[in-house]
N, C-alpha and C positions, 0 to 999 in steps of 0.2 A: 695251477698257475705257477710261475716261477719267480723267485727274487731277483730283481734286476737292479742295477745302480742307477740312481736317478740322474747323474750328470751326463749329459750328451744324449739322452734319449727322449727328452720332451720336446716334440717339435711341433705340437698343436699350436694353431694360430690363436691369438689372443684378442679377446673383445675389449677395445680401448675406450673406456667410458670415463670420463672425469668425473671426479666426486667433488661436488660443491663444498667449498670451505669459506667460512666468514672470517673476516680478519680478527685476530685475537690480540689482547694487550700482552705486552712482553712481559711485564712484571706487575702484579697487583699494586697499585699505587697506594692502596692503604695498608699494604703489608710491610713495606721496606722503607728504610731511610738510614742514612749513615750517622753515627753518632761520633762526635768529638770525643777522643778517648781521655778518661780521667785517670792519670797516672796511677791513682789509688786502687783502680779498679781492674786494671790490666791483667795481672797475675791470675786472679781468681774472680771471674764474672760472679755478679751477685747471686745468681740462680745456679751456680756450679760449685758448691762447697767440696773441697778435697779432690777436685779434678782438674789439675793444672794444665794449661795450654803445654802442648809438647809432650804429655805423659800419656801413655796408653791407658792408664787409668785402671780403676778397679772393674773387674767383670760384672759385678753387680753391687748394690748398695751396702751389701753386707760383708764384703771382702775388703782387704787392703791391699796395698801395693806389695807389702812384705809377703803377705800369703800367697801371691801370685808371681813369685819369683820364678822365671823359667830356667829349667836344667839346661846346662851347656851342651848337652848331648842330642838335642832336638836335630832331626835330619835336615832341617831348613834354615839352620843358622847361617849368618853371612859366611863364615870360613868353613870350607869343606874339610872332611876328614883328611888325615895326612895320607892314608892309602888310597885316597880316590885317584882314578886314572887321569893322566894328562888330557887336557882339553884337546880333542881331535882337530885336525884341520878342517875347517869349515868349507864346504863346497860353495865356491862363489856364484853358482847358478843355481839357487834354491829351486828344486824340482817342484813346480807348481803347475805342471801340464793340466791336472784335474781341474784347475780353477782359472782357465783361460776366459771362461765366460760363465756366468751364473746361469742356472736354469730358468727358464721362463715361469711366468705364473701360469696357474692351471687353466685349463680351457673353460670358458664359460664364467670367468670372474666378472662381477657387475662393475668393478672398478679396478685400476690399475695404479700402482705406485712404482715409479721408477727412480731409485736412489742412485744410478749410474755407477754402480761398483763394477769394475772389471779388474782383472789381474794379469793381463797378458804383458808380456815384455818386461817382467820385473826380475831384479837379481837380489841376492842377498844384501848387496851393498846398498842399494837405493831403498829396499824395504827398511833397512836399519837406520839409515841417516838421511832421510828427507826432512830437514829441519824447517819448522815454520818460521815465518817472519814476524816477529812481535809487534804489537801495537797496544797503546792505551785503550782499554775498553769502557772505562768509567764515563758515564755520561752525566755530567752536573745538572742537566735539565730535569732529570727524573730521579738521580740517585744522591747528587751532591759529591763533593770531593772526598775521597777515602782519607781517613786519618790513620797514618802509620802506627803500628803497634810494634815495639821492639821486643821481640821474643826470639830465643833460640832453641829450637827443639831439641829434647833430650836424644841420646843416641838410640836409634831403634834397635830392639832386640831380634827384629826379623829383617830379612834383606828387602829394603825399599830402595831401588836403584835409581829412581827419577831425581831430577834436580831438585835441590832445596828450594823453598819459596823465597824470592828475593826480600820479601817484607810481608808484614801482616797488617790487617786494619780491622776494626770493629764494624759490624753491620748491625744496626739496632732494628729489631723487629717490634713493631708498635704493640702495646697492650690491646688485647681484643683479637689479634691474629692468632695468638696463642693463649693458653690460660694465664700467662704472665708475660711481662715485658722481657725479652731475650737479647743479649748482645751476642752474635755470632763471630767468632774469629775466623776470619777468611784470608786465604793466602793471595799475595799480590802478584800472581801470575798474569801474563798478558798473552793474547792471542787474537786471531781474526776471524774466528768461527762465529758466525751469527746463531741466534737462538733457532733451534730446531722448532719448525712450525708445530709439530705435534706435542711439543713441550709446553707450549703456551697455554693459559687458561682458556676453557670453552666458553663461548658465547651462548647465551639463552637459545634453546632450540637448535643449537648447531648439530650437525651430523657429520661424521668423518667415515672415510672409506677403510674397509677391512677386506683383505683377500684370505680366503680360507685355504686349507691344504687340498692337494689333488684329490684325495679320497672324500672329502666332504660331499654332502648332498647338494650344495649349491656352491657356486664359484667364490662368492663374497657378498657384501652388503654394506649399507650405509648405515651407522649407528649412532644414537644419541650417547651422551657421556653416561647416563644410567645403563644403558644396555651394554655399553663398552665395559663398564666396571663389572656388571654381572658376568659378562664373557671372561674376563681375566680371573675372576674368582672360580669360575666353572673350570677353567684350565688348571689352575693350581690344585683345587680340591680333588679333582678326578685323577689327575696325572700323578701327584705326590701322596695323595691319600690322606691329607690332613684338613681338617675344618679350620678355616682361616678365623682368626680373632677380629671380628668387625666392630668392636666396641667403639663408641664415639672417640675420635682424635687418635685411635690407634692406627699406626702406619703398617701397611703391608707392601712388600716389594716383590714384584714378579720378574725374573730374568728368563728370557727365551734364547737360548744359544741357537745360532744358525738360522735367524729369521730376523729381517729388518722391521722396524716399527710399523705396525699396522698390517703386517703380513705373517701368515702362520704356515707357509710352506718353506721347506728346507732351502737355503740359499747356496749350499756348499761349504759355508763356514770357512772361507779362505783365510790364511794366516796373517796375523799382524794388521788387521784392519778392525775398525768400529763398526762392525756389521752385525752385532747382536742387539737385542732389545732389553731395556729395563724399564719397568713400569711402576709407578708410584700410585698407591690407592689408599683412599681413607674416606670416612664419613664424618661430617660435622655433628654438633650436638643436636641440630634439627634433623639429622638423617640425610642430609644431602650428600650424594656420592661424587667423589673427585677422581679424575685419572689424568696423570702426566706421563707422557711416553718419551722415552729418550733413546738415542743410539748409544751403544756401550760396547766394550770388549770383555767378555767373559773368560777368555783364555789368557794366555801370556803373549808379551810382546817378544821381538826379536832383539838380541843384544849380542854383538860379536864377541865380547869377552867373558860372557857369562859361562859358568861351569855347572855340571850335573850337581843337583842338591840346592841350587839357588833359585829355583822358579818351579811352581807347580800350578796347576789348573783345578779348580773345584769340580767335583763330580755332579753330574746333573741328575734330575729328577729326585731331588732331596731338599729337605728343609733345614736352613741354617738360622741361627739366632744372632742377631746384631742389636747394637745399642747406639743411641745418640753419643758419640765420643770423639776421638780425636785421630787425626793422621798427620804425621810430620808437623804437628804443632798447630794445625787448624782444625776446626769442626768438621766432622765427617761421620758416615756410618762405619762403626768399628765392629769387627766380628767378635762376638761375645763367648767365644769357645777356643780351646787349644787342641792340637794334636788329633786332628781328624784325618781321614783318609783322603788322599789328592793323587793326581798323576803328574809326576816329575817331567818336566820338559828338558830331558837330559841332553837331547841332540840340538837344542837351542834353534828350533825353527818356528816358534810360535804356533805350534799345531799339536794337537792332542793325537799322537800317533798310536794307532792300535789296528788291529785287523779290520774293525769296522770302518773307521775313518780313513785308512789308508796310512802308509808310511812315507813321509817326505825325506829328502836328503837332508843332512847325513843320517842314514837310518840304522847302522850297525854298531857305531862306535862313539858314544854309547847308545842304547835304545832308551826310549821312554820307559818309565816303570811306575808302579803304584808305591806310595809311601805316606806316612803322616806328614802333615804340614799345619801351619798356623798363619795368622795375620792377614788373611784376604779381606781387606777392608774395601769399603766402596768409596771412592775419591775421585778428584779431578784428574784429566789428562790433557796435554796440549794438543791442538789440531787446527789446521787451517782449512780443510775441506774433507768432508766424509769419504770421498770417492779415491782421495790420493794420499791422506796423512796416514803414517804408519803409527801404530801403538808404540813400538820400540821400547825404550827403557821405562816407560810410564807405567808399565805393569810387569811384575814378576809373578802374577796370578791373581792380583787384585781386580775388582770389577770397576772399570774406569770409564767415567763419563767425560766426553771430550768438550772442551770449550769452556770458558769462563761464564759466558751467559748461560750455557745449559747447566753448568755446574751450581750457579747462584739459583737459579730457578729450582734445580732438584733439593739442594740442601735447605733452603729457606721453607720449603713445603714439607720436607721429611723431618725437619727438626721440631720437637715438642718439649724439650727439656733435657738437660744433661743426665745421661743414664736411662733415658727412657727406651723401653724394648721395642725393637722392630724385627719382624719376621721376614725372611728371605726364601723364596721358592725358586729354584734354578730348575729350568725345564729345557730339555732337548727338543728342538722344533720337530724332530722325527718321530718323537715318543708322545706327543700331545695324545691324551686319551681319546679314542674314536668316539666315545660316547658324547663329547663336547660338541661335535658337528653332525652326528648321525644317530637315528634312533637305533637302538642296539638291544637285542634280547639275547642273552648270553647263550652260544651254542657249541663253545669249544673251538671256534674258528680263529684264524688270526685277526679277522676283521671284528670279531666280538667274543673275546675269550672268556672262559668261566672265572669268576672272581673266587679266590680263596678267602674264607671268612673263618678265621680261627676261633675256637672256643676253648678257653683255658690253654692256648698255644697248640691245640690240635685241630686238624682237618682230615677228612677222608671222603673218597669219591670213587664211583665205579663207571664204567663205560665201555663201549665197544669201538675198535678201530677196523673199519671196513671200506673197500673201494677208496673213495676220496672224502670219507666222512670220519670225523668232523671237518677235517681239511687235509690238504696234501700238497703242501708247498715247499717244505724243507727236505732236502735229500741228504745232506751232510752238514756237520758242525765244525767250526774251526778248533774245538777242542778234541775232536777226533775225525779228522778229515777224511780217513781212509775207512771209516765205518759207514756202511751203506744203510741209511736211514730213509730210503725213497718211498716207504710205505706211508699209509695215512697217520695223521698225528692229531692229538688233542692239546689245546693251548689253555693253561692256566696262569694267573697273575696274581700277585699280592703286593701290599706295600706296608712298610711299618715305620714309625716315627719315634724318635728319641733323641737324646743328646748325640751330636755328631760323633762322640767318642764311644758311644755304646755299642756293644756287640752282642750278637745272639747266635746260638748254635741251631742251625737248620738241618733237619734229618729228613730225607725224602726216600721212600721205599715204594716199589711197584712189584706186582705179582700177576700172573695169569694162568689160566687152567688150559688154554687152548692156543695162546699166541706167544710172540716174543717181543714185548714192549721194552723200549729203553727209556730212561729219564735224564733230562737235561735242564740245568739251571743256567739262566741267561740274565744280563743286566738289562737287555733290551730284546724285543721281539725281531732279533736279526740273527742269522746263522753265524755271523762274524762277531758275536758278542757273547759266546759260550763261557761260563766260569768252570763248570765241572759237569761229567755226566757218568752214568753207570748203567749196568744191565739189570741191576736189582736194587741196591741202596747206596746212598752217599750221605756224608755228614759235611757241612761247610759252615765256617764261622763268617757272618755277614754284617755288614754295617746297616743302618738305617737307609731305606730307599725304596725303590720300585724293582720288582724282580718277575721273571716269568719261569715257569716250570712247563716242560713240553714232553708229553708222553708220545713218543715216536716209534714206528714200526721198523723192526730190523729185517732187512732183505738178505738172504744168503747168496752166496757166490753163484750158485745155480740159478738164481733168479726168483726163487721163492719167496713170496711176500709173506712174513710170518704175523699176519694180522689176527685179531681176535680180541677177546674180552680182557679187561684189566681192573685191578684194585690198587687204588693210589691213596697212600697215607703221607702226611706231612706234619712235622712237627716243629715248632719255632719256640724256643725256651732260652 
């Protein structure tokens, strides 16, 4: 088989069967009410000692702000280095030809969700400057009138380019909804976006529609909340390789880049749109499972005046550590780590440009590049309609949930107390582990690769490359495009978890008595996502995440396929 691009080639007809949904309440009536602010309690809410509104706060309860002073030379501080190149002239017709239409759902889906996202006839100007019309969203019938809170956020140490909240108000969550009564500091933004239907609470016995990837054994299904919870846990654990902490009231957040809520096939991940998914999961003390699904942007927005070094996207298929904290003075999920590896949106097109994703204009001056970054919080973003509202300056890399009603539903359910830990697992929709949706007995193929299980940091294996076995799909890799690797290959993968700033040294060696196998390290099972390769051995320093090692057969210029046996050793220390 050959690797082909998804966009523009899926023309199978869709089975359009609606998925029944029951009307769900917008906000749990027993969970929220607005409290008239007591001036004495505004600066430091009773349950938040030492974590003042507007302060990025300590990374955990054992550190102080003084200990966490950020060095001036971080690559993502607001001011770029003096020797940074001048901002290039931005191409006014952002090249988004590849995104004129999203790919259709897989054939045989038992249900279909059409969010209406289309990217035709857009330019950089209207991508960046389609501003929403504000309105007041508070409904006194169920929420009461907001009480203003006079706060001025501290100067942020990282570039947060969105507009400041015009004001703040306290939202009181009643005792019993959490372990103690909590007042949330909310931003007084306004917009017209209604609550996303999948963000609402589930009714008893309700089922919701889910569409599976093209390669799944079935097209989709209608799931209860319990089954949806289990599915998301399985996606995170198998893809990222981390066992989720499912203790009572512990919050887990799953991000799926390039897929709409309820869909697990890649949508093209067009730039500057809320076209990704973020899911909030938790269990209560009785063991009941909860799922809330929201549209989100997990990349960066487009801003005409931004320069290289001021926006970066989190890397996918990794585990990030967050806490109940603050963003621009209001309560939000705040990342609990600094200086982790990211992808800089140097050319300011709201797209992660690389060989796998493609390169959008302007692509050469400068090109996107990898660097360390910080401050990728989960917070509010303004929007009026999911299919048309741009992300724009609401994100320089933060995970942004559109609309006040969606944000309110998210943060009131995500919040369990100031400083409480939250785990975030960001997954690329293209890389969802195939064991999630198919039965798989590892055979070294791309559909079912061999897992690498380290013992004291070491792994070894042997095998034979012959004919099309174990697989024969990759002919060349972007890290050595002129090297003919069109013989059979064996596919291995591994994951490792640690602090986002952690590094390990990976050494891979291959040998053969009768063939000529080469070894390749990839971020994903994709020929355009190769990190490095060699014909005998290589060493690479890697971050936590998910990786593939492919042993592939070299083919000489004469056409001789150098297949045969191989011995593989891998060290991660």
